[in-house]
N, C-alpha and C positions, 0 to 999 in steps of 0.2 A: 595851262590845260592843254591835253592836246586834242585833235578832233576826235577820237575814240570815246575819249570820255565826256563830254561838250555829245555827243550820239545818244550815246548809252543816258545821260541824266536828260536829255528832253525825249527819251523814249520813256523813259520813268517818272519827267515827270506825264506824259500821255497818258497812260495806263490811269495814272489818281488822276485824272482828269478827267477819263473816261468813266473811269466808279461813280465819284462825285455826280455825274451829266444821269448815271443808272439809276442812281442813287432818289434824287432832288425828280426826274421823272415819276418811277413809281412812288414818291409822297403825295406828288402832282394828281396822280390819277386816281388812288385814293381819298383825295382831297377833294377830286368833281364826283367822286363817286356819291362821299356824304353831300356835299353840297345839291344833288342835284335829287336825292332823298328826298333831303330837306324842303328842294322847292316843291317837291310831290306833295309833304307834307304839313304845310301853309297849303297850300291850292285846296286838299281837301277839306281843313281848318275854314279855310275862307266861302268852301263850300257850301258846310253844314252853319257858320252861323247865316251868312246871308239866308237858310230856309228857317232857322230858326227866330230870325228877327223877321219873316215873311210870316212866321205864327202868330208874332206875336202882335204884326201892326193887324193885322186881318180880322185879330181877336176885338180890338182897342177900337177902329170903329163900325163895327158889329153893333156894341150898346157903349150908352155911354158911362162913367164911374158913378157908383152910386152915392158919389156926393151930392151929383147936380139934380 
């Protein structure tokens, strides 16, 4: 294999590697957006659960259950 063929081979590999890196980066960016959206949804659900738990706890403390 002469020098020109080796350089062409390396340039070809580099082009494929650049394309692969860009594809992986695009997937990573999309996954990060999904993760951020899921984190926001989880935070909203946790706040909602805490609000609901607070409502149930306050009603239990006000009056004892009827079987007492």
